[in-house]
C-alpha positions as CSV (number, residue, x, y, z in Angstrom):
1,M,13.9,3.6,2.7
2,T,14.6,3.7,-1.0
3,P,11.9,4.4,-3.5
4,K,12.2,1.0,-4.9
5,S,11.8,-0.6,-1.5
6,E,8.7,1.6,-0.9
7,E,7.2,0.5,-4.1
8,H,7.8,-3.1,-3.3
9,L,6.1,-2.6,0.1
10,V,3.1,-1.0,-1.5
11,D,2.9,-3.8,-4.0
12,L,2.9,-6.4,-1.2
13,I,0.3,-4.7,0.8
14,F,-1.9,-4.0,-2.2
15,K,-1.9,-7.7,-3.3
16,K,-2.6,-8.8,0.3
17,L,-5.5,-6.5,0.7
18,K,-6.9,-7.4,-2.8
19,T,-7.0,-11.1,-2.1
20,Y,-8.8,-10.5,1.4
21,K,-12.1,-12.4,0.8
22,N,-14.1,-11.7,4.0
23,K,-14.9,-8.1,3.1
24,K,-15.1,-6.2,-0.2
25,I,-12.3,-3.7,-0.3
26,F,-12.3,-0.8,-2.7
27,L,-8.7,0.2,-3.1
28,E,-6.7,2.0,-5.7
29,K,-2.9,1.4,-5.7
30,E,-2.1,5.1,-6.0
31,T,-4.1,6.1,-3.0
32,L,-2.4,3.3,-1.0
33,N,0.9,4.6,-2.1
34,K,0.1,8.1,-1.0
35,F,-1.1,6.8,2.4
36,I,2.0,4.7,3.1
37,L,4.3,7.6,2.0
38,S,2.5,10.0,4.3
39,I,3.0,7.6,7.2
40,F,6.8,7.3,6.5
41,K,7.1,11.1,6.4
42,E,5.5,11.5,9.8
43,I,7.9,9.0,11.4
């Protein structure tokens, strides 16, 4: 996966989670990015 596609994936997930209305979600984009990259490294 290229860095640009990784960033796009992070953006999509971040936007989706931020618009989730049923629960209040405290999320920072940088934290989400680190988490997703760590998942890809383990695969």
